[in-house]
PAVOMAR-850115 format. One line per 5 residues: number of its first residue (from 0); their letters; for each residue x, z, y of C-alpha. Coordinates in steps of 0.001 Angstrom, whole numbers, plus 500000, padded with zeros to 6 digits. Example, Ala and Ser with C-alpha at 12.3 -4.5 7.8 and 13.67 -1.06 7.14 Angstrom:
REM PAVOMAR-850115
0) AS) 512300,507800,495500  513670,507140,498940
***
This chain:
REM PAVOMAR-850115
0) MATDA) 958085,739817,802202  960582,741201,804666  962367,738923,807056  965165,741344,808018  967641,739769,805615
5) PQQAI) 970773,741715,804591  973971,739774,804751  976947,738797,802678  979798,739798,804965  983224,738191,805047
10) TPRAS) 986136,740365,806130  987053,739110,809626  990268,737127,810067  991969,737414,813431  993005,733763,813409
15) EPATI) 989525,732469,812520  986956,734560,814449  984054,732097,814244  981308,732945,811772  978671,730668,810244
20) RVAAC) 975330,732302,809434  973663,730550,806500  970043,731310,805603  969175,730374,802027  966114,730551,799812
25) ADVHC) 964475,728794,796875  961148,728670,795060  959039,728641,798206  956226,726784,796342  954299,725560,799373
30) RPDTP) 950595,724685,799226  948485,723417,802109  945650,725841,801341  947707,729026,801004  949475,731020,803755
35) NPTVD) 953184,731368,803060  955150,734041,804940  958464,732480,803915  957505,729238,805633  956545,731203,808751
40) AIARL) 959911,732975,808731  961811,729712,808291  960118,728294,811378  961700,731112,813442  965270,730770,812150
45) DETAD) 966930,729283,815232  967867,732669,816672  969010,734073,813319  970971,731398,811456  973254,728434,812057
50) MLLLA) 972179,726537,808941  969336,726561,806402  969718,725877,802676  966652,725242,800497  967521,725388,796799
55) GDLTT) 964543,723574,795288  960966,724172,794160  959798,723774,797706  956365,722627,796523  953936,723905,793911
60) CGEPD) 953272,720697,791980  955359,718060,793737  952617,716695,795989  953543,715229,799391  950951,717341,801239
65) EARVL) 952668,720450,799861  956014,719229,801173  954366,718561,804531  953775,722309,804971  957508,722996,804909
70) ADACS) 958366,719867,806871  956050,720926,809693  957667,724365,809787  961171,722898,809984  960382,720116,812431
75) GLEIP) 960993,722347,815433  964295,723810,814206  967476,723021,816063  969739,724198,813240  970587,721758,810402
80) AFAVL) 968616,722154,807180  969693,720941,803733  967641,720897,800548  967645,719834,796939  964524,719205,794902
85) GNHDW) 963566,721393,791958  961547,720769,788819  958248,721551,790591  959084,718978,793251  959400,716328,790535
90) HAGRA) 956281,717305,788570  953753,714880,790097  956112,711919,789830  956139,711564,793623  959624,712829,794394
95) DEVTA) 960340,709927,796738  957275,710799,798807  958155,714496,798777  961645,713613,799983  960234,711408,802737
100) ELERG) 957980,714224,803968  960837,716715,804023  963102,714300,805857  960345,713647,808398  960629,717356,809219
105) GINVL) 964372,717054,809775  965411,718401,806362  968380,716596,804823  967584,716160,801129  970690,715936,798968
110) DRSWA) 970639,714402,795500  974085,714303,793908  975299,713749,797452  977096,715497,800291  977138,715931,804054
115) IERIN) 979438,717370,806707  978251,719351,809753  980326,720730,812611  978998,724184,813488  980585,726603,815961
120) GIEVG) 983660,724377,815928  983969,724606,812140  983642,721645,809789  981213,722626,807022  980808,720492,803906
125) IVGTK) 977631,720730,801859  977142,719317,798365  973630,719207,796930  972489,718434,793405  969447,719483,791428
130) GFVGG) 971439,720384,788346  969613,720356,785031  969111,722027,781673  971656,722411,778902  972246,726042,778052
135) FPGSH) 975143,728425,777738  977406,729612,774925  975239,730096,771865  972403,727911,773161  973912,724585,774266
140) LPDFG) 971817,721451,773916  974008,718958,772035  974872,715340,772663  973545,714510,769208  970389,713367,767487
145) EPSLR) 967327,711661,768887  967672,709436,771972  965383,711717,773988  967637,714717,773380  970759,712730,774156
150) NLYRE) 969103,711501,777369  968813,715134,778498  972501,715627,777841  973369,712441,779736  971241,713378,782748
155) TGEQV) 972966,716745,782990  976293,714931,782803  975251,712777,785754  974466,715918,787745  977866,717390,786891
160) AGLDA) 979606,714159,787920  977724,714083,791225  978688,717677,791943  982336,716981,791197  982375,713822,793328
165) GLHEI) 980770,715618,796274  983270,718470,796129  986080,715920,796198  984570,714391,799360  984380,717699,801258
170) AVCAL) 987686,719066,799982  989307,719273,803431  986385,721022,805164  987041,724538,806429  983933,725788,804617
175) RIVVM) 982490,724241,801464  978968,725008,800239  977049,723991,797119  973274,724111,796831  971510,723392,793536
180) HYSPT) 968306,724357,791763  969413,725093,788211  971932,727836,787506  975575,727182,786569  975994,730679,785085
185) AETLE) 974097,732921,782685  974949,735926,784865  972229,735095,787411  969709,734542,784601  969862,738107,783337
190) GERPG) 966312,739436,783481  964852,736173,782202  964112,735875,778470  967315,734654,776776  965234,732218,774737
195) IWAFL) 964550,730107,777852  968033,730183,779405  968787,726684,778126  965970,725436,780376  967145,727369,783440
200) GTDRL) 970586,725831,783770  973870,725171,782014  977503,726168,782256  978369,722467,782207  977737,722722,785965
205) AAPLI) 980430,725383,786238  983487,723192,785625  983509,721461,789061  982927,724827,790751  985884,726406,788990
210) EHGPD) 988086,723410,789777  987220,723134,793478  986408,726760,794378  983677,726316,797025  983019,729176,799418
215) LVVHG) 979315,729581,798677  977125,728462,795758  973368,729061,795779  970627,728154,793331  967046,729084,792502
220) HAHAG) 964673,728471,789559  965169,731797,787754  962383,733900,789296  963169,736944,787147  966939,736560,787234
225) RFAGK) 969689,738429,789056  970958,737847,792587  974729,737673,792111  977022,736243,789468  980246,734304,789087
230) VGEVD) 981760,731261,787483  985443,732029,787190  986320,733513,790576  983551,731656,792434  980576,733702,793636
235) VFNVS) 977152,732294,792742  973884,733564,794224  970332,733158,792960  968280,732924,796161  964886,732525,794514
240) VPVIG) 962405,734302,796800  961079,736513,793960  964658,737616,793219  965809,738372,796760  962498,740057,797621
245) RDYWL) 962419,738630,801140  961939,735296,802851  965607,734267,802879  969056,735710,802398  971490,735523,805291
250) FELEP) 975132,734871,804401  977955,735186,806918  980864,732870,806204  984241,732439,807820  986823,729725,807138
255) EGAMG) 989166,729995,804167  986597,731141,801675  984160,733765,800582  985672,734561,797180  986121,738261,796588
260) TSIR) 983856,739217,799490  981654,742245,799748  977890,742266,800213  976080,744722,802431
***
C-alpha cells in the first residue's frame, strides 16, 4: 500500500494561515506474526503529520499482543495520536487490556470522551466514540421487543449521547474533529451489501454531527464502502485502509471549518 497520501485541501484564509495535517486510518488489524506496512508507515509519521487518528479495528481479534504491535510503532512518535476501539478490538473480551497496551504506546484511547490539543498555535478538539449498529431509513433496528434487541438500541443511544456531550465540550475549539468506528451515514457504506448496513452503523449518530457541525468526521469498519459522504452539510470520510487503498489519508485543516472543501 502506498504511503504518499493525497490530501483534503482547505482553501487558505489570509487571517488564519496555520494548517493542521491530520493522518487518519482504520481497520489496521495488527497481528504479531504478520508484517503490516500500515504500521510501518505510521511509525514514520512525525515528518508528515501533526496528528494521528485511528478509527478502530486496530487488532485482528482483540488480543493485547496484537495491540502491542501498534503501540510499539507509535511509542516513538512525537505527534499526538487518538484512537477509538472497533468491534474486532472488543472480540476477545479484553478491551481494557487492549486499551492499556495502546496507551502504553502513547495513543490516547477515546470512549465516548474528548480531548483538546494545541497544535501549531491552534486549539484542536477531538471527540472519540466507537458508535454502534442500528441501521438507516428502511432498515432501522427498533426500540421494541426482546430485551436483547432493546439493549442494542440502548447501547447505540449511549454512544449518541457521548458524541453529543463531547461536541458540547469542544464547542469553542478552532478545529473540531470526530473519530468513530461505525458509520453515521449510508453514503460511505455504498459498495457494501445493503443487507448488512444495519450492522455497519446508524444514522442515529448523525444528529449530533448535524447540530454541532464538526470540521472533520472519520470512521472505518466498512471495508468495501466509499471514501466520502455527508450528513447534512458535514463531510464524513471512511478511512478504512481497504477503502483508501493506502496506509493513511492525510487531511489538511485550517480554522473555521472544512465544510464545502475540495479534495485533491
